[in-house]
C-alpha positions as CSV (number, residue, x, y, z in Angstrom):
1,X,65.4,67.6,182.6
2,X,65.5,68.9,178.9
3,X,61.9,68.6,177.4
4,X,62.0,68.3,173.6
5,X,58.9,68.0,171.0
6,X,59.3,66.5,168.3
7,X,58.1,68.4,164.9
8,X,54.8,67.8,163.8
9,X,53.9,64.7,161.7
10,X,51.1,65.5,158.7
11,X,49.1,62.7,159.9
12,X,45.1,63.5,160.3
13,X,42.7,61.9,162.4
14,X,41.6,61.6,166.2
15,X,44.9,60.1,167.9
16,X,44.8,59.2,171.4
17,X,46.6,61.4,173.8
18,X,48.6,59.0,176.6
19,X,47.6,59.5,180.1
20,X,51.1,58.8,181.6
21,X,54.3,59.6,179.8
22,X,57.5,57.8,180.5
23,X,59.9,59.8,182.0
24,X,63.6,59.1,180.9
25,X,66.4,58.0,183.2
26,X,68.3,61.5,185.0
27,X,70.1,63.3,182.6
28,X,68.4,62.1,179.6
29,X,66.6,64.2,176.9
30,X,62.7,64.2,177.2
31,X,61.1,63.4,173.5
32,X,57.7,63.6,172.9
33,X,55.6,63.4,169.8
34,X,53.0,65.5,168.9
35,X,49.7,64.5,168.3
36,X,49.0,67.4,165.7
37,X,45.8,66.5,164.5
38,X,44.3,66.3,167.8
39,X,45.7,69.6,169.0
40,X,44.6,71.6,165.6
41,X,41.2,70.0,166.3
42,X,41.5,71.4,169.9
43,X,42.1,74.8,168.9
44,X,39.6,75.2,166.1
45,X,37.0,74.5,169.0
46,X,38.2,76.8,171.3
47,X,38.3,79.5,168.5
48,X,34.8,78.9,167.9
49,X,33.7,78.8,171.5
50,X,31.1,81.3,171.9
51,X,31.0,83.5,175.1
52,X,26.9,84.2,174.7
53,X,25.2,86.5,177.1
54,X,27.8,85.6,180.0
55,X,30.3,88.5,181.1
56,X,33.1,86.2,181.5
57,X,34.9,84.1,178.9
58,X,34.3,80.4,178.7
59,X,37.1,78.0,179.8
60,X,39.4,77.7,177.2
61,X,38.3,81.0,175.2
62,X,41.4,82.1,173.0
63,X,42.4,85.4,173.9
64,X,43.7,87.4,171.0
65,X,45.5,90.9,171.3
66,X,44.3,93.9,170.1
67,X,47.1,94.5,167.8
68,X,47.4,91.5,166.2
69,X,48.1,91.4,162.4
70,X,45.3,90.2,160.1
71,X,48.1,88.0,158.3
72,X,48.8,86.3,161.8
73,X,45.1,85.5,162.0
74,X,45.2,83.9,158.6
75,X,47.5,81.9,159.4
76,X,45.9,80.7,162.4
77,X,43.1,79.2,160.4
78,X,45.4,78.2,157.3
79,X,44.1,74.6,157.5
80,X,40.8,72.5,157.2
81,X,40.0,69.3,158.1
82,X,38.4,67.3,155.0
83,X,37.5,64.0,154.5
84,X,39.3,62.1,151.4
85,X,39.3,58.6,150.4
86,X,42.6,56.6,150.3
87,X,43.5,54.3,147.5
88,X,41.4,51.4,148.8
89,X,38.3,53.3,148.8
90,X,38.5,54.0,152.7
91,X,37.4,57.6,154.4
92,X,40.0,59.3,156.3
93,X,40.6,62.8,157.5
94,X,43.4,65.0,156.9
95,X,44.5,68.5,157.0
96,X,44.2,70.7,153.9
97,X,46.3,74.0,153.4
98,X,44.0,76.8,152.6
99,X,47.1,79.1,152.6
100,X,50.6,78.5,151.9
101,X,51.7,80.1,155.1
102,X,50.7,78.4,158.7
103,X,53.6,79.2,161.0
104,X,51.0,80.8,163.3
105,X,49.3,77.6,163.5
106,X,52.1,75.6,163.9
107,X,53.4,77.5,166.6
108,X,49.9,77.3,168.7
109,X,49.8,73.7,168.3
110,X,53.4,73.5,169.7
111,X,53.1,75.4,172.7
112,X,49.5,73.9,173.6
113,X,51.4,70.8,173.3
114,X,54.0,71.6,175.2
115,X,51.5,73.3,178.0
116,X,49.9,70.0,178.4
117,X,53.1,68.7,178.8
118,X,53.8,70.6,181.5
119,X,50.6,69.6,183.2
120,X,48.3,72.7,182.9
121,X,45.5,70.3,182.0
122,X,46.0,68.0,185.1
123,X,46.5,70.2,187.7
124,X,44.1,73.3,186.8
125,X,43.7,76.0,188.8
126,X,47.0,74.9,190.9
127,X,49.1,75.2,188.1
128,X,48.4,78.5,187.0
129,X,48.3,79.5,190.8
130,X,52.0,77.8,190.8
131,X,53.0,79.9,187.7
132,X,52.2,83.1,188.8
133,X,53.8,82.7,192.3
134,X,57.2,81.7,190.5
135,X,56.9,84.4,188.1
136,X,56.3,86.7,191.2
137,X,59.1,85.7,193.0
138,X,61.5,85.2,190.6
139,X,64.5,87.4,191.0
140,X,65.9,89.7,188.2
141,X,69.3,89.0,187.5
142,X,71.3,92.3,186.5
143,X,72.2,90.9,182.9
144,X,68.1,90.3,182.8
145,X,67.1,93.9,183.7
146,X,65.4,95.8,180.8
147,X,67.3,98.7,179.4
148,X,66.1,101.6,178.0
149,X,65.6,101.4,173.9
150,X,66.4,98.4,171.9
151,X,69.9,97.9,173.1
152,X,72.0,94.6,172.6
153,X,73.4,92.8,175.2
154,X,77.4,92.9,174.8
155,X,79.0,90.5,173.1
156,X,80.8,87.8,175.1
157,X,84.7,88.2,174.5
158,X,86.5,86.2,171.9
159,X,87.7,82.8,172.7
160,X,91.5,81.7,172.1
161,X,91.8,79.1,169.5
162,X,92.9,75.6,170.8
163,X,96.3,75.1,169.7
164,X,96.6,71.7,171.5
165,X,97.0,68.7,168.8
166,X,94.8,65.7,169.4
167,X,96.6,62.4,170.1
168,X,94.4,59.8,168.7
169,X,94.4,56.7,166.2
170,X,92.5,59.3,164.1
171,X,94.9,62.2,164.8
172,X,97.4,63.0,161.9
173,X,100.9,61.8,162.6
174,X,103.9,62.7,160.7
175,X,106.1,60.1,159.1
176,X,104.0,57.2,159.9
177,X,104.0,55.9,156.5
178,X,107.6,55.7,155.0
């Protein structure tokens, strides 16, 4: 079954995350809306987690690689949750961009939502143990084996053009209007 995430919507404020997902019939795509505001708030909360005096990292700690570029980190924190008033005077929360580019934030939010859809939050350590086992037991196919250097995979053979003429009621026919 194919799972797809809809593009994020720019609605702010807390949204309820569904407890259960309605699964489609066999063979249908699985489309899920992403509560962007909830996942952004979750990411920002995890970025603010303190380590304190502990030796190990707390659950939910966001690990960033050492060679990460400063631009990527700026994109990761490119938005801020602000309280604004709507036209009727009621306060509402909205995410406002601090910088023009925020692709890293959008990617992190969609990746976190996909991880949630896969069940990482429901199954806890069982999910990660199963994932580690699946990766360890997955055989490498000859095409997937790493090659030395940056070598592009071979191009697929060219496909011959289809010379078959369609015979439908919309297909062009010669001499039908005389």
